[in-house]
PALUM-515689 format. One record per residue: chain; z, x, y of N, C-alpha, C in turn. Coordinates in pm, 1 decimal, m for minus. Example, Ala and Ser with C-alpha at 12.3 -4.5 7.8 and 13.67 -1.06 7.14 Angstrom:
2
  pavo      n.pz      n.px      n.py     ca.pz     ca.px     ca.py      c.pz      c.px      c.py
     A     780.0    1319.0    m569.0     780.0    1230.0    m450.0     780.0    1320.0    m330.0
     A     708.0    1285.0    m225.0     714.0    1367.0    m106.0     787.0    1290.0       3.0
// end
This chain:
288
  pavo      n.pz      n.px      n.py     ca.pz     ca.px     ca.py      c.pz      c.px      c.py
     A    8576.3   10207.4    5680.3    8715.6   10133.9    5618.2    8790.7   10322.9    5592.5
     A    8705.0   10357.0    5573.3    8826.1   10496.2    5573.0    8837.4   10538.7    5715.8
     A    8745.3   10569.7    5786.7    8794.7   10603.4    5916.7    8851.4   10479.1    5992.5
     A    8810.3   10416.0    5955.9    8957.6   10297.3    6056.9    9099.2   10355.8    5961.7
     A    9124.9   10319.4    5828.3    9270.7   10398.4    5772.9    9274.4   10541.8    5863.9
     A    9203.6   10640.8    5870.6    9215.6   10771.2    5905.5    9338.1   10763.6    6038.3
     A    9344.4   10621.9    6165.8    9390.8   10613.7    6258.9    9571.4   10594.9    6194.1
     A    9578.2   10621.0    6084.9    9739.8   10541.0    6046.1    9776.9   10630.0    5979.1
     A    9870.9   10691.9    5997.4    9950.7   10828.0    5947.0    9947.1   10777.9    5777.8
     A   10076.6   10626.8    5842.4   10134.2   10570.0    5683.6   10052.4   10633.8    5561.0
     A    9883.4   10612.4    5613.8    9810.1   10572.9    5430.5    9777.3   10698.4    5428.6
     A    9771.3   10831.8    5519.0    9798.8   10985.3    5474.7    9875.8   10977.4    5393.1
     A   10022.4   10971.5    5452.7   10126.3   11057.8    5370.0   10212.0   10941.9    5253.8
     A   10147.4   10804.0    5224.6   10201.3   10735.4    5130.4   10025.8   10672.5    5033.6
     A   10025.5   10629.5    4915.7    9934.1   10596.6    4811.4    9940.4   10437.2    4874.5
     A    9949.9   10406.1    4997.1    9993.7   10268.0    4941.5    9827.2   10165.7    5021.7
     A    9796.2   10027.1    4932.0    9788.9    9931.7    5016.0    9862.4    9848.0    5045.6
     A    9859.8    9789.5    5188.2    9955.3    9723.1    5295.7    9878.7    9615.8    5281.7
     A    9906.2    9463.7    5240.3    9838.5    9349.1    5285.3    9896.5    9247.6    5324.1
     A   10022.5    9332.5    5416.8   10158.6    9204.7    5461.1   10081.1    9169.8    5575.2
     A    9946.4    9243.9    5704.3    9919.8    9260.9    5823.3    9938.7    9080.6    5910.2
     A    9948.4    9000.2    5819.2    9995.4    8848.0    5943.7   10112.8    8863.4    5965.9
     A   10260.5    8928.6    5896.2   10392.5    8957.4    5879.7   10405.1    9042.6    5959.3
     A   10380.2    9137.0    6027.6   10307.1    9283.0    6069.7   10297.5    9391.5    6046.7
     A   10189.6    9479.0    6157.4   10072.0    9568.9    6114.8   10167.2    9695.7    6161.4
     A   10035.9    9781.1    6060.4   10111.7    9949.2    6058.2   10060.9   10003.3    6161.6
     A   10141.0   10110.7    6272.7   10095.3   10157.7    6344.9    9952.0   10258.1    6362.5
     A    9865.0   10256.7    6448.5    9783.4   10398.9    6464.2    9882.9   10477.0    6536.5
     A    9794.9   10613.9    6522.9    9859.3   10724.3    6627.5    9881.3   10744.0    6740.7
     A    9720.8   10684.0    6840.8    9730.6   10684.1    6967.2    9892.6   10606.5    6950.4
     A    9934.0   10497.1    6920.5   10008.9   10369.0    6965.0   10176.9   10521.7    6961.4
     A   10205.4   10553.1    6829.6   10301.9   10647.7    6789.6   10292.1   10749.1    6900.9
     A   10205.5   10832.4    6927.1   10228.6   10886.7    7038.4   10234.8   10882.1    7199.0
     A   10154.3   10760.1    7207.9   10205.8   10717.5    7326.7   10342.2   10695.9    7357.9
     A   10436.6   10661.9    7252.2   10583.5   10632.1    7289.6   10620.7   10728.2    7298.2
     A   10621.6   10806.0    7182.0   10677.7   10952.0    7176.8   10648.9   11079.3    7320.8
     A   10524.7   11052.4    7360.7   10519.1   11122.3    7500.7   10570.1   11059.3    7599.8
     A   10606.0   10887.6    7590.8   10661.7   10848.5    7715.0   10806.5   10893.1    7726.0
     A   10881.8   10885.7    7575.6   11018.9   10939.3    7644.3   11078.5   11099.3    7582.0
     A   10930.3   11177.5    7562.0   10981.1   11274.5    7622.8   10920.9   11326.8    7746.0
     A   10767.9   11311.0    7788.9   10788.5   11318.2    7918.5   10786.6   11239.6    8006.7
     A   10759.6   11159.8    8015.6   10745.2   11031.0    8100.6   10865.7   10939.8    8184.6
     A   11030.2   10953.3    8045.3   11079.0   10827.3    8043.1   11129.7   10825.1    8219.9
     A   11161.8   10673.0    8281.6   11268.1   10647.3    8401.5   11213.8   10509.0    8352.5
     A   11321.2   10432.9    8451.1   11320.0   10303.4    8429.6   11201.0   10257.4    8566.5
     A   11219.7   10126.7    8572.3   11111.2   10063.3    8616.3   11116.3    9942.0    8762.4
     A   11072.0   10014.6    8861.6   11093.3    9854.4    8959.1   11205.4    9934.9    8994.9
     A   11262.0   10010.7    9013.8   11419.8   10047.0    9097.7   11491.6   10145.3    9147.2
     A   11338.0   10260.9    9131.6   11422.2   10447.2    9141.5   11261.0   10434.1    9273.7
     A   11271.2   10564.7    9291.7   11210.3   10581.3    9432.2   11107.7   10769.3    9376.6
     A   11180.2   10793.7    9307.4   11180.6   10930.9    9249.8   11048.4   10961.4    9110.5
     A   10965.7   11052.8    9101.6   10851.7   11034.9    9019.4   10865.2   11017.3    8922.9
     A   10946.2   10985.3    8826.8   10954.9   10945.8    8704.7   10950.6   10785.0    8673.3
     A   11047.2   10716.5    8749.5   11011.5   10586.4    8777.3   10939.7   10557.8    8833.7
     A   10857.7   10600.9    8968.5   10739.6   10544.8    8960.8   10631.5   10585.5    8841.8
     A   10594.9   10714.7    8865.0   10494.2   10707.1    8745.0   10508.3   10598.3    8586.5
     A   10654.6   10539.9    8572.8   10679.3   10429.3    8480.4   10632.8   10306.3    8516.8
     A   10667.2   10287.9    8651.0   10664.0   10121.7    8687.5   10494.0   10121.7    8695.9
     A   10406.7   10251.4    8710.7   10254.8   10244.7    8725.5   10228.1   10181.0    8566.1
     A   10268.1   10250.2    8473.1   10218.8   10262.5    8378.4   10233.9   10155.4    8313.2
     A   10357.0   10029.7    8341.2   10397.2    9920.3    8255.0   10324.0    9822.4    8407.5
     A   10291.3    9823.9    8480.6   10233.2    9735.0    8593.9   10095.2    9741.7    8573.0
     A   10018.2    9878.4    8492.2    9867.7    9864.4    8447.7    9872.5    9855.9    8317.9
     A    9934.5    9834.6    8235.3    9977.7    9771.7    8111.3    9952.7    9626.7    8106.0
     A   10011.6    9534.5    8231.7   10023.1    9411.2    8236.2    9923.6    9383.6    8285.2
     A    9813.9    9428.1    8435.4    9685.7    9447.4    8414.0    9595.7    9412.3    8291.8
     A    9598.4    9547.0    8201.6    9494.9    9545.9    8095.9    9548.7    9419.9    7990.3
     A    9643.2    9424.0    7984.9    9664.4    9279.4    7899.8    9630.8    9183.5    8023.0
     A    9599.2    9130.0    8130.7    9568.6    8997.8    8164.2    9356.7    8988.1    8205.6
     A    9357.2    9188.2    8175.3    9186.2    9163.7    8084.9    9150.6    9119.9    7970.9
     A    9245.0    9135.6    7894.2    9217.1    9155.4    7743.3    9196.3    9036.4    7723.5
     A    9269.3    8932.6    7746.0    9261.5    8811.7    7737.0    9192.8    8676.3    7834.1
     A    9147.6    8737.2    7936.9    9074.8    8663.1    7989.2    9154.9    8603.6    8070.1
     A    9308.7    8638.6    8172.2    9371.7    8556.8    8219.7    9329.5    8575.8    8413.1
     A    9339.5    8459.5    8470.4    9267.0    8481.0    8610.7    9356.7    8610.6    8712.0
     A    9495.7    8594.5    8616.2    9530.6    8705.2    8752.4    9679.3    8767.8    8655.8
     A    9719.5    8908.9    8643.9    9851.9    8939.1    8632.2    9980.2    8904.5    8643.1
     A    9966.5    8780.1    8738.9   10136.3    8771.6    8755.5   10130.2    8658.5    8624.5
     A   10017.9    8616.9    8555.3   10043.1    8497.4    8440.9   10096.5    8540.5    8347.1
     A   10136.5    8694.3    8351.9   10150.2    8757.7    8219.8   10264.2    8811.5    8227.7
     A   10371.0    8730.4    8134.1   10471.1    8798.5    8108.9   10536.5    8825.0    8006.1
     A   10629.8    8945.2    7991.3   10710.7    9051.6    7929.3   10783.8    8979.9    7870.2
     A   10751.0    8965.0    7740.7   10956.7    8904.0    7684.0   10945.1    9007.2    7498.2
     A   11048.9    8965.3    7471.2   11074.1    9020.9    7309.5   10967.7    9012.1    7214.5
     A   10882.3    8908.4    7217.0   10794.7    8851.7    7111.5   10757.5    8688.6    7180.8
     A   10670.5    8679.8    7053.8   10625.4    8558.6    7063.1   10754.2    8452.4    7043.1
     A   10840.8    8470.7    6960.2   10943.7    8360.0    6938.3   11014.1    8353.1    7084.7
     A   11035.6    8480.4    7161.8   11089.7    8413.1    7285.1   11074.4    8401.9    7351.7
     A   10875.0    8390.2    7347.9   10781.0    8347.2    7528.8   10787.2    8185.4    7492.4
     A   10807.2    8137.4    7283.9   10762.1    8015.4    7264.6   10898.7    7925.1    7335.6
     A   11050.6    8017.7    7343.0   11163.7    7979.0    7379.8   11161.5    7947.8    7507.7
     A   11136.2    8018.0    7579.7   11108.9    8056.9    7715.5   11051.9    7898.1    7780.4
     A   10915.3    7878.5    7728.0   10885.8    7814.5    7756.2   10984.2    7630.1    7767.9
     A   11003.8    7665.8    7613.1   11113.4    7515.5    7546.1   11197.4    7494.1    7657.2
     A   11318.2    7607.4    7698.3   11377.5    7564.9    7813.6   11344.2    7583.3    7952.8
     A   11258.1    7648.7    7994.6   11244.7    7627.2    8164.5   11148.2    7594.5    8198.1
     A   11036.4    7544.6    8110.0   10960.8    7427.8    8152.2   10970.0    7312.2    8096.7
     A   11027.4    7309.5    7977.1   11033.6    7214.1    7881.3   11197.8    7114.3    7917.9
     A   11242.6    7204.9    7914.6   11389.0    7147.9    7875.2   11408.9    7093.8    8027.7
     A   11311.7    7095.8    8158.8   11427.4    7021.6    8291.0   11275.2    6905.9    8330.5
     A   11224.3    6850.9    8199.4   11113.9    6754.4    8280.5   11156.1    6664.4    8123.8
     A   11152.3    6668.8    8017.9   11212.5    6595.9    7895.9   11248.4    6480.9    7941.2
     A   11237.1    6390.8    7865.2   11324.6    6265.4    7897.8   11302.5    6158.2    7797.3
     A   11433.7    6110.6    7777.6   11403.4    6031.5    7632.3   11362.2    5926.0    7649.9
     A   11284.2    5920.7    7534.3   11143.3    5804.0    7462.3   11003.9    5920.7    7537.2
     A   11022.5    6040.5    7551.5   10904.8    6145.8    7595.2   10902.8    6143.3    7472.0
     A   10714.9    6237.1    7372.0   10705.4    6273.5    7286.0   10645.8    6422.1    7275.2
     A   10669.1    6449.8    7231.4   10600.7    6642.0    7148.5   10577.2    6604.1    7057.3
     A   10424.1    6664.5    7033.9   10329.1    6693.4    6923.7   10344.5    6826.2    6880.8
     A   10341.4    6851.9    6770.8   10310.8    6988.2    6712.1   10195.6    6980.5    6515.1
     A   10225.9    7094.1    6470.7   10227.2    7016.0    6340.8   10270.2    7089.0    6225.4
     A   10219.9    7034.6    6097.3   10331.1    7100.6    5991.1   10278.8    7226.1    5950.4
     A   10188.8    7244.0    5988.0   10127.2    7412.5    5976.9   10199.7    7533.9    6054.2
     A   10286.3    7460.6    6182.8   10378.7    7603.7    6257.5   10413.5    7721.6    6193.9
     A   10392.3    7796.5    6226.7   10576.3    7897.9    6217.1   10650.5    7820.8    6295.0
     A   10807.1    7875.9    6186.9   10958.7    7782.2    6245.7   10937.7    7882.2    6403.2
     A   10927.5    7967.0    6434.4   10882.1    7983.1    6570.4   10857.2    7896.5    6666.3
     A   10716.5    7800.1    6645.6   10659.7    7721.4    6714.3   10694.3    7559.5    6598.7
     A   10804.9    7519.4    6554.3   10853.3    7438.2    6484.6   11003.9    7453.1    6547.0
     A   11113.5    7464.5    6519.0   11238.6    7532.5    6498.9   11231.4    7452.7    6692.2
     A   11237.6    7553.4    6784.9   11274.1    7506.1    6927.7   11236.9    7343.3    6981.8
     A   11118.1    7276.8    6945.2   11082.2    7136.8    6959.2   11114.9    7068.6    6900.3
     A   11162.9    7089.3    6785.2   11272.1    7064.6    6699.6   11422.0    6970.2    6801.6
     A   11442.7    7094.6    6792.8   11584.7    7082.0    6886.1   11593.1    7018.2    7035.7
     A   11479.2    7085.3    7081.1   11485.6    7014.5    7221.1   11457.1    6870.6    7195.1
     A   11328.3    6765.1    7107.1   11317.6    6635.6    7101.4   11529.4    6606.3    7071.9
     A   11541.9    6651.8    6964.0   11650.6    6620.3    6959.3   11752.5    6630.6    7115.4
     A   11778.0    6700.2    7134.4   11940.3    6722.2    7256.6   11868.5    6551.9    7369.7
     A   11730.1    6581.9    7396.5   11660.4    6488.9    7507.9   11668.6    6323.2    7476.3
     A   11696.0    6312.4    7308.8   11664.2    6180.3    7274.7   11478.8    6145.0    7270.8
     A   11409.9    6258.1    7247.7   11236.9    6209.4    7246.7   11238.6    6255.0    7114.7
     A   11083.0    6211.5    7107.5   11046.1    6212.5    6962.9   10947.9    6320.0    6924.9
     A   10957.3    6385.4    6808.3   10863.1    6495.8    6788.1   10729.6    6421.0    6662.1
     A   10637.5    6438.4    6678.7   10483.8    6390.0    6642.5   10428.5    6520.5    6533.4
     A   10493.1    6479.6    6435.5   10402.1    6601.9    6354.6   10250.2    6604.3    6324.0
     A   10110.1    6661.3    6315.0   10025.7    6652.1    6265.5   10042.5    6684.9    6134.7
     A    9959.8    6643.4    6034.1    9965.2    6683.1    5941.5    9814.7    6773.4    5931.9
     A    9827.7    6833.4    5766.3    9680.0    6877.8    5771.4    9592.9    6784.6    5698.1
     A    9457.7    6799.2    5661.8    9414.2    6696.2    5588.6    9321.4    6756.9    5432.6
     A    9283.7    6706.3    5395.8    9231.7    6813.0    5203.1    9211.9    6883.3    5208.5
     A    9178.3    6974.2    5306.9    9084.0    7050.9    5296.0    9204.6    7186.2    5385.0
     A    9283.3    7108.9    5404.3    9385.7    7192.5    5454.1    9376.1    7267.9    5625.9
     A    9251.4    7148.4    5680.9    9270.2    7167.5    5822.6    9339.4    7092.3    5918.6
     A    9346.2    7119.0    6072.3    9442.0    7016.1    6116.9    9333.5    6892.8    6163.6
     A    9459.2    6788.8    6148.7    9406.3    6643.7    6148.6    9363.6    6614.4    6250.2
     A    9234.5    6642.0    6329.8    9219.1    6606.4    6466.4    9247.9    6449.0    6482.6
     A    9220.7    6319.3    6369.2    9198.0    6133.2    6370.0    9343.3    6171.4    6418.2
     A    9445.5    6210.1    6365.0    9592.5    6155.2    6332.4    9654.7    6275.3    6455.9
     A    9583.6    6320.2    6526.9    9620.2    6376.3    6659.1    9603.9    6305.9    6783.6
     A    9459.4    6250.6    6762.3    9380.1    6164.3    6838.2    9507.3    6032.0    6873.8
     A    9552.0    5978.3    6779.6    9631.5    5871.3    6754.6    9754.3    5911.1    6790.4
     A    9821.7    6037.3    6743.6    9927.2    6054.4    6868.4    9968.2    5997.3    6953.3
     A    9831.9    6087.7    7061.1    9797.9    6144.2    7181.3    9854.0    6007.8    7263.5
     A    9931.7    5992.4    7355.0    9975.4    5876.3    7472.6    9984.8    5890.5    7574.4
     A   10021.4    5847.8    7658.7   10105.4    5846.3    7754.6   10266.4    5932.4    7749.7
     A   10297.4    5877.2    7638.4   10410.0    5961.2    7616.6   10434.1    6057.2    7591.8
     A   10289.8    6130.4    7541.1   10320.8    6254.4    7544.1   10297.5    6358.3    7640.9
     A   10404.3    6411.4    7603.5   10498.5    6527.3    7767.5   10418.9    6682.5    7688.4
     A   10415.0    6693.3    7568.5   10356.5    6891.9    7525.3   10324.6    6818.5    7410.4
     A   10206.6    6970.1    7368.6   10181.5    6988.0    7290.8   10156.1    7118.1    7220.9
     A   10198.8    7174.2    7107.8   10208.5    7310.2    7025.0   10178.5    7326.7    6909.6
     A   10088.0    7415.3    6970.1    9990.8    7415.9    6796.3    9940.5    7612.5    6829.7
     A    9944.9    7622.9    6676.0    9916.9    7767.8    6638.1    9801.1    7761.9    6601.1
     A    9734.1    7866.0    6682.2    9563.7    7911.5    6657.6    9530.2    7911.1    6543.4
     A    9597.7    8063.7    6439.1    9602.4    8058.1    6344.8    9655.4    8048.4    6254.3
     A    9679.9    7962.0    6173.8    9740.9    7979.0    6035.6    9808.9    8088.3    5992.3
     A    9972.7    8122.9    5950.9   10019.9    8262.5    5928.3    9998.0    8240.9    5792.1
     A    9987.3    8124.9    5713.2    9999.7    8087.8    5615.8    9798.0    8111.8    5481.9
     A    9753.1    8027.4    5587.3    9620.2    7961.3    5537.4    9484.6    8074.5    5579.4
     A    9509.5    8122.9    5727.1    9427.2    8195.2    5792.1    9288.2    8078.5    5878.3
     A    9357.6    7940.9    5832.4    9302.4    7821.1    5923.2    9269.8    7806.0    6076.9
     A    9189.6    7828.7    6118.8    9166.5    7869.7    6258.0    9122.2    7729.4    6312.1
     A    9245.2    7653.1    6452.6    9232.8    7545.6    6497.7    9177.2    7566.2    6597.9
     A    9094.5    7390.9    6598.7    8996.1    7382.3    6707.1    9086.7    7343.1    6864.2
     A    9152.5    7471.9    6889.9    9225.3    7452.2    7009.0    9147.7    7409.7    7174.5
     A    9035.1    7449.2    7202.5    8981.4    7405.7    7332.6    8960.7    7205.0    7256.7
     A    8954.9    7209.6    7134.1    8905.7    7031.8    7162.3    9081.3    6996.1    7204.6
     A    9166.7    7089.2    7030.2    9327.6    7013.6    7101.5    9346.1    7027.2    7256.9
     A    9354.4    7129.8    7346.3    9353.1    7132.7    7479.3    9302.9    7023.1    7528.7
     A    9183.4    7030.1    7538.4    9073.9    6888.5    7619.9    9206.8    6752.6    7560.9
     A    9215.3    6713.7    7462.3    9224.6    6641.6    7436.6    9402.5    6581.7    7503.9
     A    9459.4    6651.1    7493.3    9641.2    6667.1    7500.8    9592.1    6630.4    7688.0
     A    9489.7    6730.0    7786.3    9464.8    6686.0    7924.5    9470.6    6604.5    7993.5
     A    9357.9    6550.8    7865.1    9313.0    6391.5    7958.7    9448.4    6269.0    7954.3
     A    9581.2    6331.0    7851.5    9648.1    6207.8    7888.5    9797.4    6261.3    7932.5
     A    9736.6    6422.2    8046.2    9809.7    6451.8    8127.5    9940.9    6581.3    8024.0
     A    9907.7    6589.0    7891.3   10068.7    6657.5    7863.2    9965.2    6845.6    7849.1
     A   10048.9    6836.8    7830.8   10054.8    7013.7    7853.2   10052.3    7123.9    7695.2
     A    9985.3    7232.3    7740.1   10012.0    7299.8    7543.0   10035.4    7427.5    7574.6
     A   10079.0    7483.7    7452.0   10112.7    7599.5    7420.3   10116.1    7621.8    7338.7
     A    9987.7    7753.4    7301.9    9899.0    7817.9    7180.9    9966.2    7900.9    7144.7
     A   10024.4    7914.8    7014.0   10087.5    8018.3    6853.1    9982.7    8084.6    6936.0
     A    9976.7    8208.5    6952.8    9864.9    8314.4    6946.3    9891.6    8464.9    6844.5
     A    9988.0    8470.4    6797.2   10042.2    8596.0    6731.7    9966.5    8614.2    6581.4
     A    9899.4    8526.1    6566.5    9754.5    8546.9    6449.0    9623.5    8571.1    6510.2
     A    9614.0    8533.1    6648.7    9496.3    8495.8    6634.2    9427.9    8649.7    6735.3
     A    9512.2    8705.2    6794.4    9539.1    8798.9    6901.5    9480.5    8953.9    6882.4
     A    9503.4    8993.6    6765.4    9425.2    9095.0    6665.5    9299.0    9060.2    6590.2
     A    9291.4    8971.2    6586.9    9146.1    8930.2    6518.8    9013.8    8858.8    6573.0
     A    9038.9    8848.3    6711.4    8927.7    8760.8    6800.9    8927.2    8776.6    6909.9
     A    8827.0    8783.3    6970.3    8819.9    8761.0    7126.7    8885.4    8652.0    7202.0
     A    8954.4    8697.1    7306.4    9013.9    8589.4    7384.1    8991.3    8546.3    7496.9
     A    9035.8    8384.4    7523.9    8992.1    8419.2    7732.0    9087.5    8311.1    7720.7
     A    9144.1    8307.3    7832.0    9246.3    8180.9    7859.5    9200.0    8090.9    7998.3
     A    9085.7    8138.7    8014.5    9032.5    8071.0    8079.5    8937.3    7963.9    7935.6
     A    8926.1    8054.7    7926.3    8771.4    7939.5    7777.5    8868.1    7867.8    7743.7
     A    8995.5    7885.3    7682.4    9104.3    7792.9    7585.8    9119.7    7691.5    7723.9
     A    9177.8    7699.5    7823.8    9240.2    7619.4    7919.9    9375.1    7590.1    7841.0
     A    9443.9    7665.2    7780.3    9564.2    7624.7    7757.3    9639.2    7690.7    7828.6
     A    9749.9    7562.6    7848.0    9902.0    7622.8    7946.6    9957.5    7720.0    7964.7
     A    9965.0    7775.4    7812.2   10063.8    7881.1    7786.9    9989.3    7917.4    7605.7
     A   10042.4    8065.2    7611.2    9962.4    8122.1    7504.5   10104.3    8238.5    7487.7
     A   10181.0    8249.3    7344.1   10223.9    8338.3    7307.3   10122.9    8431.2    7219.8
     A   10183.9    8565.5    7238.3   10155.8    8647.6    7112.6   10317.7    8821.9    7135.0
     A   10337.6    8863.8    6961.8   10361.7    8953.5    6957.5   10310.2    9065.0    6952.3
     A   10335.5    9194.0    6975.5   10281.9    9330.5    7021.0   10249.8    9370.9    6821.2
     A   10378.4    9378.8    6785.0   10371.4    9366.6    6651.4   10268.7    9408.9    6522.3
     A   10199.1    9263.6    6616.4   10084.3    9211.1    6530.1    9958.3    9245.8    6557.1
     A    9949.4    9380.1    6698.3    9824.2    9367.4    6792.7    9870.1    9489.0    6731.3
     A    9895.9    9577.2    6630.4    9928.5    9734.8    6610.9   10056.4    9835.3    6664.4
     A   10079.4    9666.8    6812.3   10186.2    9781.7    6830.2   10317.2    9762.0    6840.4
     A   10448.3    9813.1    6896.6   10514.5    9863.9    6836.3   10632.9    9674.7    6868.0
     A   10789.0    9694.5    6735.1   10868.6    9533.7    6748.2   10907.0    9577.3    6831.7
     A   10966.0    9432.9    6877.2   11054.8    9394.6    7059.7   10932.4    9379.9    7195.3
     A   10830.9    9381.0    7148.2   10771.4    9338.1    7296.5   10651.6    9228.2    7259.8
     A   10663.6    9137.1    7367.0   10529.9    9036.5    7358.8   10496.5    8982.8    7458.2
     A   10432.7    8876.0    7486.7   10378.0    8811.8    7604.5   10339.3    8681.1    7590.1
     A   10410.9    8611.3    7727.1   10396.7    8440.7    7719.4   10301.3    8495.3    7852.7
     A   10183.4    8401.6    7793.5   10089.4    8399.0    7948.8   10089.7    8244.6    7976.0
     A   10092.7    8211.6    8084.2   10134.8    8106.0    8171.3   10008.1    8130.4    8295.6
     A    9970.4    7955.0    8263.1    9877.0    7989.7    8413.1    9953.1    7972.7    8549.9
     A    9943.5    7995.9    8687.9   10058.0    8072.6    8781.6   10097.5    7928.1    8810.4
     A   10053.1    7796.8    8879.4   10113.0    7648.5    8895.1   10198.8    7634.9    8790.5
     A   10199.0    7676.3    8685.3   10332.1    7585.1    8582.4   10424.8    7694.4    8546.6
     A   10381.3    7849.4    8529.1   10494.3    7938.2    8611.6   10594.5    7912.1    8751.1
     A   10543.7    7904.2    8838.9   10579.2    7871.8    8980.3   10672.8    7720.6    8988.1
     A   10688.7    7641.5    8871.0   10801.4    7558.8    8831.5   10864.4    7526.6    8805.8
     A   10849.3    7632.7    8679.3   10976.6    7689.1    8586.8   11118.8    7737.3    8639.2
     A   11207.1    7713.9    8571.5   11279.1    7773.6    8659.2   11356.9    7920.0    8596.6
     A   11482.4    7987.5    8606.0   11422.9    8152.5    8518.8   11492.0    8119.4    8380.9
     A   11462.2    8185.9    8299.2   11510.6    8167.1    8144.0   11625.1    8243.6    8136.7
     A   11662.6    8370.7    8211.6   11772.1    8480.5    8198.9   11801.1    8514.8    8317.0
     A   11923.7    8545.9    8396.6   11972.5    8574.6    8478.8   12046.4    8751.8    8526.9
     A   11966.7    8839.7    8609.7   12045.7    8926.6    8609.9   11963.9    9024.2    8678.3
     A   11953.0    9217.2    8626.4   11893.1    9273.5    8711.3   11755.6    9275.6    8714.2
     A   11660.9    9344.5    8811.8   11513.8    9311.2    8818.5   11485.0    9144.4    8844.4
     A   11528.4    9064.8    8819.9   11409.0    8924.3    8848.0   11497.8    8855.3    9027.6
     A   11605.0    8960.8    9093.0   11655.8    8910.2    9202.3   11584.5    8921.8    9327.3
     A   11588.9    8809.6    9414.8   11550.1    8849.9    9566.1   11692.2    8915.4    9628.0
     A   11803.1    8816.7    9659.5   11897.4    8824.6    9743.8   12006.5    8802.4    9637.6
     A   12172.2    8825.8    9631.2   12215.7    8736.0    9618.4   12388.0    8742.9    9689.4
     A   12393.0    8674.1    9740.7   12526.3    8627.3    9799.8   12655.2    8459.5    9723.7
     A   12732.4    8560.5    9778.5   12857.3    8499.1    9704.1   12851.9    8357.9    9612.6
     A   12780.9    8213.1    9673.7   12711.1    8097.7    9654.1   12589.2    8087.2    9608.1
     A   12511.0    8194.5    9631.4   12424.8    8106.1    9584.4   12313.9    8191.9    9583.3
     A   12144.1    8261.5    9481.4   12122.2    8395.3    9482.9   11964.9    8325.3    9482.6
     A   11858.3    8402.7    9529.5   11729.6    8374.9    9541.1   11676.2    8465.3    9396.3
     A   11562.6    8422.5    9328.4   11509.0    8509.9    9258.2   11335.0    8470.2    9250.8
     A   11266.9    8582.2    9197.1   11117.3    8652.4    9243.0   11003.3    8541.5    9184.4
     A   10969.5    8570.7    9226.6   10841.3    8488.0    9182.4   10788.2    8555.7    9035.5
     A   10714.2    8444.4    9009.0   10643.3    8524.6    8882.5   10574.5    8603.6    8822.6
     A   10544.9    8697.8    8783.3   10647.3    8746.4    8647.8   10737.0    8702.2    8659.0
     A   10779.8    8825.3    8748.9   10929.0    8869.8    8741.4   11072.1    8842.4    8710.4
     A   11015.8    8671.9    8720.4   11192.5    8599.2    8776.2   11177.4    8590.9    8568.2
     A   11124.7    8597.0    8508.4   11161.9    8594.2    8347.4   11189.3    8762.6    8274.5
     A   11187.5    8853.4    8393.5   11209.4    8943.2    8308.3   11310.6    9014.6    8327.6
     A   11418.5    8940.1    8335.8   11565.2    8981.7    8375.5   11658.2    9119.2    8261.3
     A   11678.9    9252.0    8354.0   11733.1    9322.6    8300.3   11656.7    9394.6    8261.3
     A   11682.9    9587.4    8209.5   11598.4    9633.8    8152.1   11520.9    9617.2    8109.1
     A   11373.6    9634.2    8118.3   11282.0    9562.1    7979.3   11265.6    9695.3    7915.5
     A   11192.8    9650.1    7775.2   11121.4    9738.6    7674.3   11014.6    9815.8    7773.3
     A   11085.5    9893.3    7849.0   10952.5    9982.6    7896.7   10838.9   10049.7    7742.4
     A   10927.5   10132.9    7663.4   10880.1   10182.8    7610.1   10752.0   10137.2    7477.8
     A   10797.3    9971.2    7453.3   10746.2    9887.2    7410.3   10642.3    9868.3    7494.7
     A   10610.4    9862.8    7564.5   10486.5    9825.3    7703.5   10365.9    9912.3    7678.5
     A   10479.5   10041.9    7705.3   10370.0   10117.6    7724.0   10269.4   10128.0    7529.0
     A   10369.3   10173.3    7451.5   10253.1   10126.1    7304.8   10212.5   10040.2    7260.7
     A   10219.1    9924.7    7372.0   10167.6    9781.0    7350.1   10027.8    9812.8    7445.1
     A   10032.0    9875.1    7527.7    9903.0    9873.0    7631.8    9784.5   10000.1    7522.8
     A    9906.1   10112.0    7512.5    9792.1   10161.9    7368.8    9728.6   10110.4    7299.2
     A    9820.8   10026.2    7225.1    9758.8    9953.9    7106.8    9620.3    9883.5    7146.9
     A    9614.3    9782.2    7274.8    9503.6    9738.5    7327.7    9390.0    9812.9    7358.2
     A    9416.9    9937.8    7419.4    9293.3   10053.5    7398.9    9258.9   10089.7    7300.7
     A    9337.7   10109.8    7174.2    9310.1   10103.7    7049.4    9182.4   10061.3    6992.4
     A    9247.6    9864.7    7011.8    9174.5    9784.9    6979.2    9010.1    9800.8    7038.5
     A    9029.3    9808.3    7151.4    8866.9    9798.5    7266.4    8850.3    9926.9    7226.5
     A    8872.3   10043.8    7187.2    8759.8   10151.0    7126.4    8711.2   10134.2    7017.2
     A    8745.3   10132.7    6910.2    8707.8   10063.6    6808.3    8554.2    9971.5    6801.2
// end
């Protein structure tokens, strides 16, 4: 324990017992140093310059994407989208994937244990589309009620969104079973992995979920950066969430075309230092 605490400068400077990691984690020196080094000696924009600093920053940016794909066992780094955090990742799926598909009478399933970030976007979307939101309760011992979930699943079910680990109780949901049952009725599944990402080995291929969202700041990384994993075929179908620089192939007066995923969902100058810090956080975990 002291060896682990020794990586975190806040504990050497303060007599702190920190118990709020479900909300956000403290940062190890390795992450702080990586961000400081990037800003002090390596800073440049990504994908838009031919000079050395830009080329170096782009390599670090994309190498981190590759690292994340390996860390969560995605099939390809093109399935890794940078966002500002789990909240944006979930909203991206709600707006870019589900909104164009959802019709009146369709149903979306979530659970009562969801964080607001994985509750309100679906609540608002079904209201807009005159669809129905099914909310799975918890059992007497606080577990996801699979019996009710099975009853809710029908051919009307368009989408399922469920947390991997509850941020309140720490209950670990049977995600693979939830995913398999949803796929049987043709529904796709988003897993909110904000609480699981730092605490267990993860395999997107093993879970077989269609989307997976997490935030860097709950993984010992900085705030303002996160990830959306999505299966390549589904990302290919999705419309851009935001428009701007970097996601463009060509702009004409009356029509624009966009890059394929993941870059079509990364409009504007990204949080490059945040991505560098996230990469350092993952390497810190892997080295423990």
